[in-house]
N, C-alpha and C positions, 0 to 999 in steps of 0.2 A: 461501497456503502458501509457505514458504521452501523452495526447492529446493537452493540453494547459497549460502553466505555468511552474513552476519549483517545482519538488518534492524532498524533503530531504528523504533519505532512510537509515535505519539502518537494516542490515540483519545479524543476528548473531553478530560477532565482526566487520563487515565491515560497513563503513559509506561512503556515497556519495550522489551526486545530479543527477537527471535525468531531461531532458528538453523534449519539444515536439518532438515526434518521437523516444524517447528512451524507452527501455523496460528493466525490470529486472525480474528474476525468483527466487523464494524463494524455497530452498530445503525443502523436507518434514521434519516435526517436528522441524523447525527452527523458533524461535521467530523473528518477524520483526516489524518495525514501519515505517510509511509513514506520512509525514507532508508537509504542504505548505511551501516551502523554498523561495518563492518570494513575491512580493508586489501586485500581481494580483491573480485572482481566479485560482485554480488548478482544472483541469478536467482530469480524468483518466479512463481507461478501466481496470477492475479488474476481474479476474476469481478465484474462490475458489472451492475446492472440496466439495462434499456433507458433511455437518456437520462442515464446516469451521467456526471458531469463530472470532469475532471482539471485540475490547475493546474500549469503549469511556466513558469518565468521570467515570472511575473505574467500569463500568458495562459491563459484557460480554454478547454478544448476537450473534445469528446466523443470518446473513443477509438473506433476503428473497430468493435471488438467490442461496444460498448455502443449502437450505432446501431440 
């Protein structure tokens, strides 16, 4: 869920933007990417299953809340 700002999202082959108040759900086993699509800070609420992985700067890691 986007709390502030504008998020650019790629979910599978779909591309779109989400703004404050918008939510999106990623189906299981689907690659996705979220980025800041605006010129102000992006603040989001994100939930991942246990073992969910994130990628940043070409390094994969499990966020603390998904452990």
